[in-house]
C-alpha positions as a Markdown table, in Angstrom:
| # | Residue | x | y | z |
|---|---|---|---|---|
| 1 | Met | -18.9 | -13.8 | -15.3 |
| 2 | Asn | -15.6 | -12.6 | -16.6 |
| 3 | Thr | -13.4 | -11.1 | -13.9 |
| 4 | Leu | -12.1 | -8.3 | -16.1 |
| 5 | Leu | -15.7 | -7.2 | -16.9 |
| 6 | Leu | -16.5 | -7.1 | -13.2 |
| 7 | Ile | -13.4 | -4.9 | -12.6 |
| 8 | Ile | -14.3 | -2.6 | -15.4 |
| 9 | Ile | -17.8 | -2.1 | -14.1 |
| 10 | Gly | -17.1 | -2.4 | -10.4 |
| 11 | Ile | -14.3 | 0.1 | -10.0 |
| 12 | Pro | -16.2 | 3.1 | -11.4 |
| 13 | Ile | -19.2 | 2.3 | -9.3 |
| 14 | Ile | -17.1 | 2.1 | -6.2 |
| 15 | Glu | -15.3 | 5.4 | -7.1 |
| 16 | Ile | -18.6 | 7.3 | -7.8 |
| 17 | Tyr | -20.0 | 6.0 | -4.5 |
| 18 | Leu | -16.9 | 7.2 | -2.6 |
| 19 | Phe | -16.9 | 10.6 | -4.4 |
| 20 | Ile | -20.5 | 11.1 | -3.3 |
| 21 | Lys | -20.0 | 10.0 | 0.3 |
| 22 | Ile | -16.7 | 12.0 | 0.8 |
| 23 | Gly | -18.0 | 15.0 | -1.1 |
| 24 | Ser | -21.1 | 15.2 | 1.1 |
| 25 | Gln | -18.9 | 15.2 | 4.2 |
| 26 | Ile | -16.1 | 17.6 | 3.2 |
| 27 | Gly | -17.5 | 19.4 | 0.2 |
| 28 | Ala | -17.0 | 19.2 | -3.6 |
| 29 | Phe | -14.0 | 21.6 | -3.8 |
| 30 | Ser | -12.2 | 19.8 | -1.0 |
| 31 | Thr | -12.9 | 16.4 | -2.6 |
| 32 | Ile | -11.5 | 17.5 | -6.0 |
| 33 | Ser | -8.5 | 19.1 | -4.3 |
| 34 | Leu | -7.8 | 15.9 | -2.3 |
| 35 | Ile | -7.9 | 13.8 | -5.5 |
| 36 | Phe | -5.3 | 16.1 | -7.1 |
| 37 | Val | -3.1 | 16.1 | -4.0 |
| 38 | Thr | -3.1 | 12.3 | -3.7 |
| 39 | Ala | -2.3 | 12.0 | -7.4 |
| 40 | Ile | 0.7 | 14.4 | -7.2 |
| 41 | Cys | 2.1 | 13.1 | -3.9 |
| 42 | Gly | 1.6 | 9.5 | -5.0 |
| 43 | Val | 3.4 | 9.9 | -8.3 |
| 44 | Ala | 6.3 | 11.7 | -6.5 |
| 45 | Tyr | 6.6 | 8.8 | -4.0 |
| 46 | Val | 6.4 | 6.3 | -6.8 |
| 47 | Arg | 9.2 | 8.1 | -8.6 |
| 48 | Tyr | 11.3 | 8.0 | -5.4 |
| 49 | Glu | 10.7 | 4.3 | -4.9 |
| 50 | Gly | 11.4 | 3.6 | -8.5 |
| 51 | Phe | 14.8 | 5.2 | -8.2 |
| 52 | Asn | 15.5 | 3.1 | -5.1 |
| 53 | Thr | 14.4 | -0.1 | -7.0 |
| 54 | Leu | 16.7 | 1.0 | -9.9 |
| 55 | Lys | 19.7 | 1.4 | -7.6 |
| 56 | Ser | 19.0 | -2.0 | -6.0 |
| 57 | Ala | 18.8 | -3.6 | -9.4 |
| 58 | Met | 22.1 | -2.0 | -10.5 |
| 59 | Ser | 23.8 | -3.3 | -7.4 |
| 60 | Gln | 22.4 | -6.8 | -8.2 |
| 61 | Ile | 23.8 | -6.6 | -11.7 |
| 62 | Val | 27.2 | -5.5 | -10.4 |
| 63 | Lys | 27.2 | -8.6 | -8.3 |
| 64 | Asn | 26.4 | -10.7 | -11.4 |
| 65 | Glu | 23.0 | -11.6 | -10.0 |
| 66 | Val | 19.7 | -11.5 | -11.9 |
| 67 | Pro | 17.5 | -8.7 | -10.3 |
| 68 | Ile | 14.3 | -10.7 | -10.4 |
| 69 | Tyr | 12.7 | -9.0 | -7.4 |
| 70 | Glu | 13.6 | -5.6 | -8.7 |
| 71 | Ile | 12.1 | -6.3 | -12.1 |
| 72 | Ile | 8.8 | -7.5 | -10.5 |
| 73 | Ser | 8.9 | -4.5 | -8.1 |
| 74 | Gly | 9.4 | -2.1 | -11.0 |
| 75 | Ala | 6.4 | -3.5 | -12.8 |
| 76 | Thr | 4.4 | -3.2 | -9.6 |
| 77 | Leu | 5.5 | 0.4 | -9.3 |
| 78 | Ala | 4.3 | 1.0 | -12.8 |
| 79 | Val | 0.9 | -0.3 | -12.0 |
| 80 | Ala | 0.8 | 1.7 | -8.8 |
| 81 | Ser | 1.6 | 4.9 | -10.6 |
| 82 | Leu | -1.3 | 4.2 | -13.1 |
| 83 | Leu | -3.6 | 3.6 | -10.2 |
| 84 | Leu | -2.5 | 6.8 | -8.4 |
| 85 | Ile | -3.0 | 8.9 | -11.5 |
| 86 | Leu | -6.5 | 7.6 | -12.0 |
| 87 | Pro | -9.0 | 9.8 | -10.1 |
| 88 | Gly | -10.5 | 8.1 | -7.2 |
| 89 | Phe | -10.0 | 7.1 | -3.6 |
| 90 | Ala | -10.2 | 3.3 | -4.0 |
| 91 | Thr | -7.6 | 3.3 | -6.7 |
| 92 | Asp | -5.4 | 5.6 | -4.7 |
| 93 | Val | -5.5 | 3.2 | -1.7 |
| 94 | Ile | -4.6 | 0.2 | -3.9 |
| 95 | Gly | -1.9 | 2.2 | -5.6 |
| 96 | Leu | -0.4 | 3.2 | -2.2 |
| 97 | Leu | -0.4 | -0.4 | -1.1 |
| 98 | Phe | 1.7 | -1.2 | -4.2 |
| 99 | Val | 4.1 | 1.7 | -3.5 |
| 100 | Ile | 4.9 | 1.0 | 0.2 |
| 101 | Pro | 7.9 | -1.4 | 0.2 |
| 102 | Phe | 6.5 | -3.6 | 3.0 |
| 103 | Thr | 3.1 | -4.2 | 1.5 |
| 104 | Arg | 4.6 | -4.5 | -2.0 |
| 105 | Lys | 6.9 | -7.2 | -0.8 |
| 106 | Met | 4.0 | -9.1 | 0.8 |
| 107 | Leu | 1.8 | -8.8 | -2.3 |
| 108 | Ile | 4.6 | -10.0 | -4.6 |
| 109 | Lys | 5.3 | -13.0 | -2.2 |
| 110 | Ile | 1.6 | -13.9 | -2.2 |
| 111 | Ile | 1.3 | -13.7 | -6.0 |
| 112 | Ser | 4.5 | -15.6 | -6.6 |
| 113 | Asn | 3.5 | -18.4 | -4.1 |
| 114 | Lys | 0.3 | -18.8 | -6.0 |
| 115 | Tyr | 2.1 | -19.3 | -9.3 |
| 116 | Lys | 4.7 | -21.6 | -7.7 |
| 117 | Lys | 2.0 | -23.9 | -6.5 |
| 118 | Asn | 0.5 | -24.1 | -9.9 |
| 119 | Lys | 3.9 | -24.7 | -11.5 |
| 120 | Tyr | 4.7 | -27.6 | -9.2 |
| 121 | Lys | 1.3 | -29.2 | -9.6 |
| 122 | Lys | 1.9 | -29.4 | -13.4 |
| 123 | Glu | 5.4 | -30.7 | -13.2 |
| 124 | Lys | 4.8 | -33.8 | -11.1 |
| 125 | Asn | 4.8 | -36.1 | -14.1 |
| 126 | Phe | 8.2 | -37.6 | -13.7 |
| 127 | Ile | 9.7 | -40.9 | -12.5 |
| 128 | Glu | 12.8 | -41.0 | -10.4 |
| 129 | Gly | 15.3 | -43.7 | -11.1 |
| 130 | Glu | 18.9 | -44.7 | -11.9 |
| 131 | Phe | 20.3 | -45.5 | -15.3 |
| 132 | Glu | 23.4 | -47.3 | -16.5 |
| 133 | Asp | 25.0 | -47.0 | -19.9 |
| 134 | Met | 25.2 | -50.4 | -21.6 |
| 135 | Asp | 27.7 | -51.0 | -24.4 |
| 136 | Asp | 26.8 | -53.0 | -27.5 |
| 137 | Asn | 29.5 | -55.6 | -26.6 |
């Protein structure tokens, strides 16, 4: 089955289940309030981390280096902010994992290692050797 279809169907089911379980423990009003608080605090923290990433990228540019990690980190923070804005506890947990610098760095490293392995597997079609220019004489 398509992974995207599983995500589209699975995430709302998980969120509804968590709403019911947490709502039965702490009450409906507290659950709704908690959702709003996590969204507001999460977006504020994403904004803070985004500015830190932007400052780091600017310092890389000043050093004439390409800010690759900062670009990927910025994209990860954009996804994290989307997950934190969506109502739900599971998306908030995943969004917070993307926001925290330590876990964000680990996730980026895991994903980049996955794509590096695939890249090197495809590029092993070469032959090493030496060559010498021969004149027509």
